[in-house]
LUMPADREN-967256 format. One record per residue: residue in three letters; x, y, z of N, C-alpha, C, O in turn. Coordinates in steps of 0.2 Angstrom, whole numbers, always signed. Layout:
BEGIN
(ALA (X Y Z) (X Y Z) (X Y Z) (X Y Z))
...
//
This chain:
BEGIN
(UNK (+864 +490 +768) (+862 +495 +763) (+864 +494 +756) (+860 +496 +752))
(UNK (+870 +490 +755) (+872 +489 +748) (+866 +484 +745) (+865 +485 +739))
(UNK (+863 +480 +749) (+858 +475 +746) (+852 +479 +744) (+849 +478 +739))
(UNK (+850 +484 +748) (+844 +488 +747) (+845 +492 +740) (+841 +493 +736))
(UNK (+851 +495 +739) (+853 +499 +733) (+853 +494 +727) (+850 +496 +722))
(UNK (+855 +488 +728) (+855 +483 +722) (+848 +482 +720) (+846 +481 +715))
(UNK (+844 +481 +726) (+837 +479 +725) (+833 +485 +721) (+829 +484 +717))
(UNK (+834 +491 +723) (+831 +497 +720) (+833 +497 +713) (+829 +499 +709))
(UNK (+840 +496 +712) (+842 +497 +705) (+839 +491 +700) (+836 +493 +695))
(UNK (+838 +485 +703) (+835 +480 +699) (+828 +481 +698) (+825 +480 +692))
(UNK (+824 +483 +703) (+817 +485 +702) (+816 +491 +697) (+811 +490 +693))
(UNK (+821 +495 +697) (+820 +501 +692) (+821 +498 +685) (+818 +500 +680))
(UNK (+826 +494 +684) (+827 +491 +677) (+821 +487 +675) (+819 +488 +669))
(UNK (+818 +483 +680) (+812 +479 +678) (+807 +484 +676) (+803 +482 +671))
(UNK (+806 +489 +679) (+800 +494 +678) (+801 +497 +671) (+797 +498 +667))
(UNK (+808 +499 +670) (+809 +502 +663) (+808 +497 +657) (+805 +499 +652))
(UNK (+810 +491 +658) (+809 +486 +653) (+801 +485 +652) (+799 +484 +646))
(UNK (+797 +485 +657) (+790 +484 +657) (+787 +489 +653) (+783 +488 +649))
(UNK (+789 +495 +654) (+787 +501 +651) (+789 +501 +644) (+784 +503 +639))
(UNK (+795 +499 +642) (+797 +499 +635) (+793 +494 +631) (+791 +495 +626))
(UNK (+791 +488 +635) (+788 +483 +631) (+780 +485 +630) (+778 +484 +625))
(UNK (+777 +488 +635) (+771 +491 +634) (+770 +496 +628) (+766 +496 +624))
(UNK (+775 +500 +628) (+775 +505 +623) (+776 +502 +616) (+773 +504 +611))
(UNK (+780 +497 +616) (+781 +493 +609) (+774 +490 +607) (+773 +490 +601))
(UNK (+770 +488 +611) (+764 +485 +609) (+759 +490 +607) (+755 +489 +602))
(UNK (+759 +496 +610) (+754 +502 +609) (+756 +505 +602) (+752 +506 +598))
(UNK (+763 +505 +601) (+765 +509 +595) (+767 +505 +589) (+769 +508 +584))
(UNK (+767 +498 +590) (+770 +494 +585) (+764 +494 +579) (+759 +493 +580))
(UNK (+766 +496 +573) (+762 +496 +567) (+758 +490 +566) (+752 +490 +564))
(UNK (+761 +484 +566) (+758 +478 +565) (+753 +476 +570) (+747 +474 +568))
(UNK (+754 +477 +576) (+749 +476 +582) (+744 +481 +581) (+738 +479 +582))
(UNK (+745 +487 +580) (+740 +492 +580) (+735 +491 +574) (+729 +492 +574))
(UNK (+738 +488 +568) (+734 +487 +562) (+729 +481 +564) (+724 +481 +561))
(UNK (+732 +476 +568) (+728 +470 +569) (+722 +472 +573) (+716 +470 +572))
(UNK (+723 +477 +578) (+717 +479 +582) (+712 +483 +578) (+706 +482 +579))
(UNK (+714 +487 +574) (+710 +491 +570) (+706 +487 +565) (+700 +489 +563))
(UNK (+709 +481 +563) (+705 +477 +559) (+700 +473 +562) (+695 +470 +558))
(UNK (+700 +472 +569) (+695 +468 +572) (+688 +472 +571) (+688 +478 +573))
(UNK (+683 +468 +569) (+677 +472 +568) (+671 +467 +569) (+672 +461 +568))
(UNK (+665 +469 +570) (+659 +465 +571) (+654 +469 +567) (+653 +475 +567))
(UNK (+650 +465 +563) (+645 +467 +558) (+638 +469 +562) (+635 +474 +560))
(UNK (+637 +465 +567) (+630 +466 +570) (+631 +465 +578) (+634 +460 +580))
(UNK (+628 +470 +581) (+628 +469 +589) (+624 +464 +591) (+619 +462 +589))
(UNK (+627 +460 +596) (+624 +454 +598) (+617 +455 +601) (+612 +451 +601))
(UNK (+616 +461 +605) (+609 +463 +607) (+604 +464 +602) (+598 +462 +603))
(UNK (+606 +467 +597) (+601 +468 +591) (+600 +461 +588) (+594 +460 +586))
(UNK (+605 +457 +587) (+604 +450 +584) (+599 +446 +588) (+596 +442 +585))
(UNK (+599 +447 +594) (+594 +443 +598) (+587 +444 +597) (+582 +441 +598))
(UNK (+586 +450 +594) (+579 +453 +592) (+577 +452 +585) (+572 +454 +583))
(UNK (+582 +449 +581) (+580 +448 +574) (+574 +443 +573) (+574 +438 +576))
(UNK (+570 +446 +568) (+564 +442 +567) (+564 +440 +559) (+559 +436 +557))
(UNK (+568 +443 +555) (+568 +442 +548) (+575 +444 +545) (+578 +448 +547))
(UNK (+577 +439 +540) (+583 +440 +536) (+581 +439 +529) (+578 +434 +527))
(UNK (+583 +444 +525) (+582 +443 +518) (+589 +442 +514) (+594 +446 +516))
(UNK (+589 +437 +510) (+595 +436 +506) (+594 +436 +499) (+589 +434 +496))
(UNK (+598 +440 +495) (+598 +441 +488) (+605 +439 +485) (+610 +442 +487))
(UNK (+605 +433 +481) (+611 +431 +479) (+610 +427 +473) (+605 +423 +472))
(UNK (+615 +428 +468) (+615 +424 +462) (+608 +424 +458) (+606 +419 +456))
(UNK (+605 +429 +458) (+598 +430 +455) (+592 +428 +458) (+587 +428 +456))
(UNK (+593 +425 +464) (+588 +423 +468) (+587 +427 +475) (+591 +430 +477))
(UNK (+581 +426 +478) (+579 +430 +484) (+575 +425 +488) (+570 +422 +486))
(UNK (+577 +425 +494) (+573 +421 +499) (+573 +425 +506) (+577 +429 +507))
(UNK (+568 +423 +510) (+568 +426 +517) (+568 +421 +522) (+565 +415 +521))
(UNK (+571 +423 +528) (+570 +419 +534) (+566 +423 +539) (+568 +428 +541))
(UNK (+561 +420 +541) (+556 +423 +546) (+555 +419 +552) (+555 +413 +552))
(UNK (+555 +423 +558) (+554 +419 +564) (+547 +420 +567) (+545 +426 +567))
(UNK (+544 +415 +568) (+537 +415 +571) (+537 +410 +577) (+539 +404 +576))
(UNK (+534 +412 +582) (+534 +408 +588) (+540 +404 +590) (+540 +398 +592))
(UNK (+546 +407 +589) (+552 +405 +591) (+555 +400 +586) (+561 +398 +587))
(UNK (+552 +399 +580) (+555 +395 +575) (+556 +399 +569) (+552 +403 +567))
(UNK (+561 +397 +565) (+563 +400 +559) (+560 +396 +553) (+559 +390 +553))
(UNK (+558 +400 +548) (+555 +397 +542) (+558 +400 +536) (+560 +406 +536))
(UNK (+558 +397 +530) (+561 +399 +524) (+555 +401 +520) (+551 +397 +518))
(UNK (+555 +407 +517) (+550 +410 +512) (+553 +410 +506) (+558 +414 +505))
(UNK (+550 +406 +501) (+553 +406 +494) (+548 +405 +489) (+544 +400 +490))
(UNK (+548 +409 +484) (+543 +408 +478) (+536 +407 +481) (+532 +403 +478))
(UNK (+534 +411 +486) (+527 +411 +488) (+526 +405 +493) (+520 +405 +495))
(UNK (+530 +401 +495) (+529 +396 +499) (+534 +397 +505) (+539 +400 +505))
(UNK (+531 +394 +511) (+535 +394 +517) (+537 +387 +520) (+532 +383 +520))
(UNK (+543 +386 +521) (+545 +379 +523) (+549 +380 +530) (+552 +385 +531))
(UNK (+549 +375 +534) (+553 +375 +540) (+561 +375 +539) (+563 +372 +534))
(UNK (+564 +379 +542) (+571 +381 +542) (+575 +377 +546) (+573 +375 +552))
(UNK (+582 +376 +545) (+586 +372 +549) (+588 +378 +555) (+591 +383 +554))
(UNK (+585 +376 +561) (+586 +381 +566) (+593 +382 +568) (+596 +388 +569))
(UNK (+597 +377 +568) (+604 +377 +570) (+608 +381 +565) (+613 +385 +566))
(UNK (+606 +380 +558) (+610 +384 +553) (+609 +391 +553) (+613 +395 +553))
(UNK (+603 +393 +555) (+601 +401 +556) (+605 +403 +562) (+608 +409 +561))
(UNK (+605 +400 +567) (+609 +402 +573) (+616 +403 +572) (+619 +408 +574))
(UNK (+619 +398 +568) (+626 +398 +566) (+627 +404 +562) (+632 +408 +563))
(UNK (+623 +406 +557) (+624 +411 +553) (+624 +418 +556) (+628 +422 +555))
(UNK (+619 +419 +561) (+619 +425 +565) (+625 +425 +569) (+627 +431 +570))
(UNK (+627 +420 +572) (+634 +420 +576) (+639 +423 +572) (+644 +426 +575))
(UNK (+640 +421 +566) (+645 +424 +561) (+645 +431 +561) (+650 +435 +561))
(UNK (+639 +434 +560) (+638 +441 +560) (+639 +445 +566) (+641 +451 +566))
(UNK (+639 +441 +572) (+640 +445 +578) (+647 +443 +581) (+649 +446 +586))
(UNK (+651 +439 +577) (+658 +437 +580) (+663 +443 +578) (+662 +445 +572))
(UNK (+667 +445 +582) (+672 +449 +581) (+678 +446 +578) (+681 +441 +580))
(UNK (+679 +448 +571) (+684 +445 +567) (+689 +450 +564) (+687 +456 +564))
(UNK (+694 +448 +561) (+698 +453 +557) (+695 +454 +551) (+694 +450 +546))
(UNK (+693 +461 +550) (+690 +463 +544) (+694 +470 +542) (+691 +475 +543))
(UNK (+700 +470 +540) (+703 +476 +539) (+700 +480 +533) (+698 +477 +528))
(UNK (+701 +487 +534) (+698 +491 +529) (+703 +491 +523) (+709 +492 +524))
(UNK (+700 +490 +517) (+704 +490 +511) (+702 +496 +506) (+706 +497 +502))
(UNK (+697 +499 +507) (+695 +505 +503) (+690 +510 +507) (+686 +507 +510))
(UNK (+690 +516 +506) (+685 +521 +508) (+683 +525 +502) (+679 +530 +503))
(UNK (+684 +523 +496) (+683 +526 +490) (+677 +523 +487) (+678 +517 +485))
(UNK (+672 +526 +485) (+666 +523 +482) (+667 +521 +475) (+664 +517 +472))
(UNK (+673 +524 +472) (+675 +522 +465) (+677 +515 +465) (+678 +512 +459))
(UNK (+679 +512 +471) (+681 +505 +471) (+676 +500 +471) (+677 +494 +470))
(UNK (+670 +502 +472) (+664 +497 +474) (+663 +492 +468) (+663 +486 +469))
(UNK (+662 +495 +462) (+661 +491 +456) (+667 +486 +455) (+666 +480 +453))
(UNK (+673 +488 +455) (+679 +484 +454) (+679 +478 +459) (+682 +473 +458))
(UNK (+677 +479 +465) (+677 +474 +471) (+670 +470 +471) (+670 +467 +476))
(UNK (+666 +471 +466) (+660 +467 +466) (+655 +470 +471) (+650 +466 +473))
(UNK (+655 +476 +473) (+651 +479 +478) (+646 +484 +476) (+644 +489 +479))
(UNK (+644 +483 +469) (+639 +488 +466) (+632 +486 +469) (+631 +482 +473))
(UNK (+627 +489 +465) (+620 +488 +467) (+618 +481 +466) (+613 +479 +469))
(UNK (+621 +477 +462) (+619 +471 +460) (+623 +465 +464) (+623 +459 +463))
(UNK (+626 +468 +469) (+630 +463 +474) (+625 +459 +478) (+620 +460 +479))
(UNK (+628 +453 +480) (+624 +449 +485) (+623 +453 +491) (+627 +457 +493))
(UNK (+617 +452 +494) (+615 +456 +499) (+611 +452 +505) (+607 +448 +504))
(UNK (+613 +454 +511) (+609 +451 +517) (+607 +457 +521) (+610 +462 +523))
(UNK (+600 +457 +522) (+597 +462 +526) (+594 +458 +533) (+590 +454 +532))
(UNK (+595 +461 +538) (+592 +458 +545) (+588 +463 +548) (+590 +469 +548))
(UNK (+582 +461 +551) (+578 +466 +553) (+575 +464 +560) (+574 +458 +561))
(UNK (+573 +468 +564) (+569 +467 +570) (+563 +470 +569) (+561 +473 +564))
(UNK (+558 +470 +574) (+552 +473 +574) (+552 +481 +573) (+548 +484 +571))
(UNK (+558 +483 +575) (+559 +491 +575) (+563 +493 +568) (+564 +499 +567))
(UNK (+564 +488 +564) (+567 +490 +557) (+574 +486 +556) (+576 +482 +560))
(UNK (+577 +488 +551) (+583 +485 +548) (+589 +487 +553) (+590 +492 +555))
(UNK (+593 +481 +555) (+598 +482 +559) (+605 +481 +556) (+610 +482 +558))
(UNK (+604 +478 +550) (+610 +476 +546) (+608 +476 +539) (+604 +472 +537))
(UNK (+612 +479 +534) (+611 +479 +527) (+618 +478 +524) (+622 +483 +523))
(UNK (+620 +472 +522) (+627 +470 +521) (+627 +468 +514) (+623 +464 +511))
(UNK (+632 +470 +510) (+634 +468 +503) (+640 +464 +503) (+645 +465 +506))
(UNK (+640 +459 +499) (+645 +454 +498) (+648 +455 +491) (+644 +454 +486))
(UNK (+655 +456 +491) (+658 +457 +484) (+662 +451 +482) (+660 +445 +483))
(UNK (+667 +453 +478) (+671 +448 +475) (+676 +445 +480) (+677 +448 +485))
(UNK (+679 +439 +478) (+684 +436 +482) (+691 +439 +480) (+692 +442 +475))
(UNK (+696 +439 +485) (+702 +442 +483) (+706 +437 +479) (+704 +432 +477))
(UNK (+713 +438 +478) (+717 +433 +474) (+718 +426 +477) (+719 +422 +473))
(UNK (+717 +426 +484) (+718 +419 +487) (+711 +415 +486) (+711 +409 +487))
(UNK (+706 +418 +485) (+699 +415 +485) (+696 +413 +492) (+691 +411 +493))
(UNK (+700 +415 +497) (+698 +413 +504) (+694 +419 +507) (+690 +418 +512))
(UNK (+696 +425 +505) (+693 +431 +508) (+689 +435 +503) (+690 +434 +497))
(UNK (+683 +438 +505) (+679 +442 +501) (+679 +449 +503) (+680 +451 +509))
(UNK (+677 +454 +499) (+676 +461 +501) (+668 +462 +503) (+664 +459 +500))
(UNK (+668 +466 +508) (+661 +467 +511) (+660 +475 +513) (+665 +478 +514))
(UNK (+654 +477 +512) (+653 +484 +515) (+645 +484 +517) (+641 +481 +514))
(UNK (+644 +489 +521) (+637 +490 +523) (+634 +495 +518) (+637 +499 +515))
(UNK (+628 +493 +516) (+624 +497 +511) (+624 +504 +513) (+622 +506 +519))
(UNK (+625 +509 +508) (+625 +516 +510) (+631 +519 +513) (+632 +525 +514))
(UNK (+636 +514 +514) (+643 +517 +517) (+648 +515 +511) (+648 +510 +508))
(UNK (+653 +519 +511) (+659 +518 +506) (+664 +514 +509) (+668 +511 +505))
(UNK (+665 +513 +515) (+670 +509 +518) (+670 +501 +516) (+665 +498 +517))
(UNK (+675 +499 +513) (+676 +492 +511) (+680 +488 +516) (+686 +490 +517))
(UNK (+678 +482 +518) (+682 +478 +522) (+683 +471 +519) (+679 +469 +515))
(UNK (+689 +468 +521) (+690 +461 +518) (+690 +456 +524) (+693 +458 +529))
(UNK (+687 +451 +523) (+686 +446 +528) (+686 +439 +525) (+684 +438 +519))
(UNK (+687 +434 +530) (+686 +427 +528) (+679 +426 +525) (+674 +428 +528))
(UNK (+679 +421 +520) (+672 +420 +517) (+668 +416 +521) (+665 +411 +518))
(UNK (+666 +417 +527) (+662 +413 +531) (+654 +415 +529) (+650 +411 +529))
(UNK (+653 +421 +528) (+646 +424 +527) (+644 +421 +520) (+638 +418 +519))
(UNK (+648 +422 +515) (+647 +420 +508) (+645 +412 +508) (+641 +410 +504))
(UNK (+649 +409 +512) (+648 +401 +512) (+641 +399 +513) (+638 +394 +511))
(UNK (+637 +404 +517) (+630 +402 +519) (+625 +404 +514) (+620 +401 +513))
(UNK (+627 +410 +510) (+621 +413 +506) (+622 +411 +499) (+618 +412 +495))
(UNK (+628 +409 +497) (+629 +407 +490) (+627 +401 +487) (+628 +399 +481))
(UNK (+625 +396 +492) (+623 +390 +490) (+615 +390 +488) (+612 +395 +488))
(UNK (+612 +384 +487) (+605 +383 +486) (+601 +385 +492) (+603 +384 +497))
(UNK (+595 +388 +490) (+590 +390 +496) (+588 +383 +499) (+587 +384 +505))
(UNK (+589 +378 +496) (+587 +371 +500) (+591 +370 +505) (+590 +366 +510))
(UNK (+597 +373 +505) (+602 +371 +511) (+600 +374 +517) (+602 +372 +523))
(UNK (+595 +379 +517) (+592 +381 +523) (+586 +377 +525) (+583 +378 +531))
(UNK (+583 +373 +521) (+577 +369 +523) (+579 +364 +528) (+584 +360 +528))
(UNK (+574 +363 +533) (+574 +358 +538) (+570 +352 +534) (+564 +352 +535))
(UNK (+573 +347 +531) (+570 +342 +527) (+569 +336 +531) (+567 +331 +528))
(UNK (+570 +336 +538) (+569 +330 +542) (+561 +329 +542) (+557 +333 +543))
(UNK (+559 +322 +541) (+552 +321 +541) (+549 +322 +548) (+543 +324 +548))
(UNK (+553 +322 +553) (+551 +324 +560) (+555 +330 +562) (+561 +329 +565))
(UNK (+553 +336 +560) (+557 +342 +561) (+560 +343 +568) (+565 +346 +569))
(UNK (+556 +341 +573) (+557 +342 +580) (+563 +338 +582) (+566 +339 +587))
(UNK (+566 +333 +578) (+571 +330 +580) (+578 +334 +579) (+583 +332 +582))
(UNK (+578 +339 +576) (+584 +343 +575) (+586 +346 +581) (+592 +346 +582))
(UNK (+582 +349 +585) (+584 +352 +591) (+582 +348 +598) (+582 +350 +603))
(UNK (+581 +341 +596) (+580 +336 +602) (+573 +336 +605) (+573 +333 +610))
(UNK (+568 +340 +603) (+562 +340 +606) (+559 +333 +605) (+555 +331 +610))
(UNK (+560 +329 +600) (+558 +322 +599) (+565 +318 +598) (+568 +320 +593))
(UNK (+566 +314 +602) (+572 +309 +601) (+570 +302 +602) (+564 +301 +604))
(UNK (+574 +297 +602) (+573 +290 +603) (+570 +289 +609) (+565 +284 +610))
(UNK (+572 +292 +615) (+569 +291 +621) (+562 +293 +622) (+558 +291 +626))
(UNK (+560 +298 +617) (+553 +300 +617) (+548 +295 +614) (+542 +295 +616))
(UNK (+550 +290 +611) (+546 +285 +607) (+545 +279 +611) (+549 +276 +614))
(UNK (+538 +278 +612) (+536 +272 +616) (+534 +266 +612) (+534 +260 +614))
(UNK (+532 +267 +606) (+529 +262 +602) (+530 +264 +594) (+529 +270 +592))
(UNK (+532 +259 +590) (+533 +260 +583) (+529 +255 +579) (+530 +249 +581))
(UNK (+525 +257 +575) (+521 +252 +571) (+523 +253 +563) (+523 +259 +561))
(UNK (+526 +248 +560) (+528 +248 +553) (+524 +244 +549) (+524 +238 +549))
(UNK (+520 +247 +544) (+516 +244 +540) (+519 +244 +532) (+518 +249 +529))
(UNK (+521 +238 +530) (+524 +238 +523) (+520 +233 +519) (+516 +229 +522))
(UNK (+521 +232 +513) (+518 +227 +509) (+520 +220 +511) (+517 +215 +510))
(UNK (+526 +220 +514) (+529 +213 +515) (+527 +210 +522) (+525 +204 +522))
(UNK (+527 +215 +527) (+526 +212 +534) (+524 +218 +538) (+525 +224 +536))
(UNK (+521 +217 +544) (+519 +222 +549) (+523 +221 +555) (+524 +215 +558))
(UNK (+527 +226 +557) (+531 +225 +563) (+529 +230 +569) (+527 +236 +567))
(UNK (+529 +228 +575) (+528 +232 +581) (+534 +232 +586) (+536 +227 +587))
(UNK (+536 +238 +588) (+541 +238 +593) (+538 +242 +599) (+536 +248 +598))
(UNK (+537 +239 +605) (+534 +242 +611) (+540 +242 +616) (+543 +238 +618))
(UNK (+540 +248 +619) (+545 +249 +625) (+542 +246 +631) (+537 +248 +633))
(UNK (+546 +242 +634) (+544 +239 +641) (+550 +240 +645) (+555 +237 +645))
(UNK (+549 +245 +650) (+555 +247 +654) (+560 +250 +650) (+559 +255 +646))
(UNK (+566 +246 +650) (+572 +248 +646) (+573 +244 +639) (+578 +245 +636))
(UNK (+568 +240 +638) (+569 +235 +632) (+563 +236 +627) (+558 +238 +629))
(UNK (+565 +234 +621) (+560 +234 +616) (+557 +227 +615) (+561 +222 +615))
(UNK (+550 +226 +615) (+547 +220 +613) (+545 +220 +606) (+541 +225 +604))
(UNK (+547 +215 +602) (+545 +215 +595) (+539 +210 +594) (+539 +205 +597))
(UNK (+534 +212 +590) (+528 +208 +589) (+527 +209 +581) (+529 +214 +578))
(UNK (+522 +205 +579) (+520 +205 +572) (+525 +201 +567) (+522 +198 +562))
(UNK (+531 +200 +569) (+536 +196 +566) (+540 +192 +571) (+539 +194 +577))
(UNK (+543 +187 +569) (+547 +183 +574) (+554 +185 +574) (+558 +185 +569))
(UNK (+556 +187 +580) (+563 +189 +581) (+565 +185 +588) (+563 +188 +593))
(UNK (+568 +180 +587) (+570 +176 +593) (+574 +179 +598) (+572 +179 +604))
(UNK (+579 +183 +596) (+583 +187 +601) (+584 +194 +599) (+589 +195 +596))
(UNK (+579 +198 +601) (+580 +205 +598) (+586 +209 +600) (+588 +208 +606))
(UNK (+590 +212 +596) (+595 +216 +597) (+593 +223 +599) (+591 +227 +594))
(UNK (+594 +225 +605) (+591 +231 +607) (+595 +237 +604) (+591 +242 +602))
(UNK (+601 +236 +603) (+605 +242 +600) (+603 +243 +593) (+602 +248 +590))
(UNK (+601 +237 +589) (+599 +238 +582) (+592 +241 +582) (+591 +245 +577))
(UNK (+588 +240 +587) (+581 +243 +587) (+582 +250 +588) (+578 +255 +585))
(UNK (+586 +252 +593) (+587 +259 +595) (+590 +263 +589) (+587 +268 +587))
(UNK (+594 +260 +585) (+597 +263 +579) (+592 +264 +574) (+592 +269 +571))
(UNK (+588 +259 +573) (+583 +260 +568) (+578 +265 +570) (+576 +269 +565))
(UNK (+576 +266 +576) (+571 +271 +578) (+575 +278 +577) (+571 +283 +575))
(UNK (+581 +279 +579) (+585 +285 +578) (+585 +287 +570) (+584 +292 +568))
(UNK (+586 +281 +566) (+586 +283 +559) (+580 +285 +556) (+580 +289 +551))
(UNK (+574 +283 +559) (+567 +285 +557) (+567 +293 +558) (+565 +297 +554))
(UNK (+569 +294 +565) (+568 +301 +567) (+573 +306 +563) (+571 +312 +562))
(UNK (+578 +303 +561) (+583 +308 +557) (+583 +307 +550) (+587 +311 +546))
(UNK (+578 +303 +547) (+577 +303 +540) (+576 +310 +537) (+571 +313 +539))
(UNK (+579 +312 +531) (+578 +318 +528) (+576 +317 +521) (+578 +312 +517))
(UNK (+572 +321 +518) (+570 +322 +511) (+576 +325 +508) (+580 +328 +511))
(UNK (+576 +325 +501) (+581 +329 +498) (+578 +336 +495) (+581 +340 +492))
(UNK (+571 +337 +496) (+568 +343 +494) (+560 +342 +496) (+558 +337 +497))
(UNK (+557 +348 +496) (+550 +348 +496) (+547 +347 +489) (+550 +349 +484))
(UNK (+541 +344 +489) (+537 +343 +483) (+530 +345 +483) (+527 +345 +488))
(UNK (+528 +348 +477) (+521 +351 +477) (+517 +347 +471) (+512 +350 +469))
(UNK (+519 +341 +469) (+516 +338 +464) (+510 +333 +466) (+506 +331 +463))
(UNK (+510 +332 +473) (+505 +328 +476) (+502 +332 +482) (+505 +336 +485))
(UNK (+496 +330 +484) (+493 +333 +489) (+493 +328 +495) (+493 +322 +494))
(UNK (+492 +330 +501) (+492 +326 +507) (+487 +321 +507) (+488 +315 +510))
(UNK (+481 +322 +504) (+476 +317 +503) (+476 +312 +497) (+471 +309 +496))
(UNK (+481 +312 +494) (+482 +308 +488) (+482 +301 +490) (+486 +299 +495))
(UNK (+478 +296 +487) (+478 +289 +489) (+485 +286 +488) (+486 +280 +490))
(UNK (+489 +289 +484) (+496 +286 +483) (+500 +285 +490) (+504 +281 +491))
(UNK (+498 +289 +495) (+501 +289 +502) (+498 +283 +506) (+501 +282 +512))
(UNK (+494 +279 +503) (+492 +273 +507) (+496 +267 +506) (+494 +262 +508))
(UNK (+501 +268 +502) (+505 +262 +501) (+508 +259 +507) (+508 +253 +508))
(UNK (+511 +263 +511) (+514 +260 +517) (+515 +266 +522) (+514 +272 +521))
(UNK (+516 +264 +529) (+516 +269 +534) (+520 +267 +540) (+521 +261 +541))
(UNK (+522 +272 +544) (+526 +271 +550) (+523 +275 +555) (+522 +281 +554))
(UNK (+521 +273 +561) (+517 +276 +566) (+522 +276 +572) (+524 +271 +575))
(UNK (+523 +282 +575) (+527 +283 +581) (+523 +286 +586) (+520 +291 +585))
(UNK (+522 +282 +592) (+518 +285 +597) (+523 +287 +603) (+528 +284 +605))
(UNK (+522 +293 +605) (+527 +296 +610) (+524 +296 +617) (+519 +295 +618))
(UNK (+529 +297 +621) (+528 +297 +628) (+523 +302 +631) (+520 +301 +636))
(UNK (+523 +308 +627) (+518 +313 +629) (+511 +312 +626) (+507 +317 +627))
(UNK (+510 +307 +623) (+503 +306 +620) (+503 +307 +613) (+498 +306 +610))
(UNK (+508 +311 +610) (+508 +313 +603) (+509 +307 +599) (+512 +302 +601))
(UNK (+507 +308 +593) (+507 +302 +587) (+510 +306 +581) (+507 +311 +579))
(UNK (+515 +303 +578) (+517 +305 +572) (+517 +299 +567) (+519 +294 +568))
(UNK (+513 +300 +561) (+512 +295 +556) (+515 +297 +550) (+513 +303 +547))
(UNK (+520 +293 +547) (+523 +295 +541) (+520 +290 +536) (+520 +284 +536))
(UNK (+517 +293 +531) (+513 +290 +525) (+518 +290 +519) (+520 +296 +517))
(UNK (+518 +285 +515) (+523 +284 +510) (+520 +282 +504) (+516 +277 +504))
(UNK (+523 +284 +498) (+520 +281 +492) (+525 +275 +490) (+530 +274 +493))
(UNK (+523 +272 +484) (+527 +266 +482) (+533 +269 +479) (+533 +274 +475))
(UNK (+539 +266 +480) (+545 +268 +477) (+545 +268 +469) (+541 +263 +467))
(UNK (+548 +272 +466) (+548 +272 +459) (+554 +267 +457) (+557 +263 +461))
(UNK (+556 +267 +451) (+561 +262 +448) (+568 +263 +452) (+571 +258 +452))
(UNK (+569 +269 +453) (+575 +271 +457) (+575 +270 +464) (+580 +270 +467))
(UNK (+569 +268 +467) (+569 +268 +474) (+566 +274 +478) (+565 +274 +484))
(UNK (+566 +280 +474) (+564 +286 +477) (+556 +286 +478) (+552 +282 +475))
(UNK (+554 +289 +483) (+547 +289 +485) (+545 +296 +488) (+550 +300 +489))
(UNK (+539 +297 +489) (+537 +303 +493) (+534 +302 +499) (+531 +296 +500))
(UNK (+534 +306 +504) (+532 +305 +511) (+528 +311 +513) (+529 +317 +512))
(UNK (+523 +310 +517) (+519 +315 +521) (+518 +313 +528) (+517 +307 +530))
(UNK (+519 +318 +533) (+519 +317 +540) (+513 +320 +543) (+511 +326 +541))
(UNK (+509 +317 +547) (+503 +319 +550) (+504 +326 +553) (+509 +328 +556))
(UNK (+499 +330 +553) (+499 +337 +555) (+504 +342 +552) (+506 +346 +555))
(UNK (+506 +340 +546) (+510 +344 +542) (+507 +345 +535) (+504 +341 +532))
(UNK (+509 +351 +532) (+507 +353 +526) (+512 +351 +520) (+511 +352 +514))
(UNK (+517 +348 +522) (+523 +347 +517) (+523 +340 +515) (+522 +335 +518))
(UNK (+525 +340 +508) (+527 +333 +505) (+534 +333 +504) (+537 +338 +501))
(UNK (+537 +328 +506) (+545 +327 +505) (+546 +322 +499) (+543 +317 +499))
(UNK (+551 +324 +496) (+554 +319 +491) (+560 +316 +494) (+564 +319 +497))
(UNK (+560 +309 +494) (+565 +305 +498) (+569 +301 +493) (+566 +297 +489))
(UNK (+575 +301 +494) (+580 +297 +489) (+579 +290 +491) (+577 +288 +496))
(UNK (+582 +286 +486) (+582 +279 +487) (+586 +276 +493) (+583 +272 +497))
(UNK (+592 +279 +494) (+596 +277 +500) (+592 +279 +507) (+593 +275 +512))
(UNK (+589 +285 +507) (+586 +287 +513) (+580 +283 +514) (+578 +281 +520))
(UNK (+576 +281 +509) (+570 +277 +510) (+571 +270 +512) (+568 +267 +516))
(UNK (+577 +268 +510) (+579 +261 +512) (+580 +260 +520) (+580 +255 +522))
(UNK (+582 +266 +523) (+583 +266 +530) (+576 +265 +534) (+576 +263 +540))
(UNK (+571 +266 +531) (+564 +266 +534) (+561 +259 +535) (+557 +258 +540))
(UNK (+563 +254 +531) (+560 +248 +532) (+566 +243 +532) (+571 +242 +528))
(UNK (+565 +238 +537) (+570 +233 +539) (+566 +226 +539) (+560 +226 +540))
(UNK (+570 +221 +538) (+567 +214 +539) (+568 +212 +546) (+572 +215 +550))
(UNK (+564 +207 +548) (+564 +204 +554) (+571 +202 +556) (+574 +203 +562))
(UNK (+575 +199 +551) (+582 +197 +552) (+587 +202 +554) (+592 +201 +557))
(UNK (+585 +209 +552) (+589 +214 +554) (+590 +216 +561) (+594 +219 +564))
(UNK (+584 +213 +565) (+584 +215 +572) (+586 +209 +576) (+586 +209 +583))
(UNK (+588 +203 +573) (+591 +197 +577) (+598 +199 +580) (+602 +201 +576))
(UNK (+599 +197 +586) (+606 +198 +589) (+611 +193 +585) (+609 +187 +585))
(UNK (+616 +195 +583) (+621 +191 +580) (+626 +188 +585) (+630 +184 +583))
//
């Protein structure tokens, strides 16, 4: 009997301690403040239906539009392919629940916090209308956090400057400048390529896939380094321009200077036509079935052409 009484007393003490601990979590001001600070700007279900995002920042305005499952950047009357992963990451930030504590509910604070009518602004819309209209204001004293509020609402919240890091940069940071845009999401990768033909002023090289090996022709390579060839083909697929250019048209004879032809396993063909490099090594590129002209820096252009010696096994 004494044992049972001791057990009952012990269990009662444990229950009382558990109740006290639970109450401390519920009523502790610091813990309660943390919970109330947790906030999400955009519901994930609405985010999945977004077809357009408009950004106004630093005196510029551009749009991200989704068509046939792909994102494009509309800027200055032109439309360019967007970095799909960058757009997805940006939307993920808007739908992530993060600490965004309320710092003001008074409209008189808006101008002081950089949240007036001229503030940077992000608007996201679905086919049914706008689902988010967000203003981005000034940074706090640490520079790490910024003030934010929804357009039309007085409530101001403070949060880590993740959103601003995406929209305060150049519009070109949203461009998918890969010469082969499909390589970004893996729709075209090195395994997709069955044959590569490289036509330069110095020599012509052919790389043909036979089973798991590359056969080199057109130039003499006594002992081909398979890893070097694989790396070269990946570098072609991943080559990026540094901007789009509208000074040349796709049918300009300047693009007859050199070319690289990629033949794919699905029967598709990608032809990269290139101009002569200028004194700095920069050139322009056009890819078949594309309306875009790419400006390619000297270091990126140098990756497109190799000598036969580069493919010899060391």
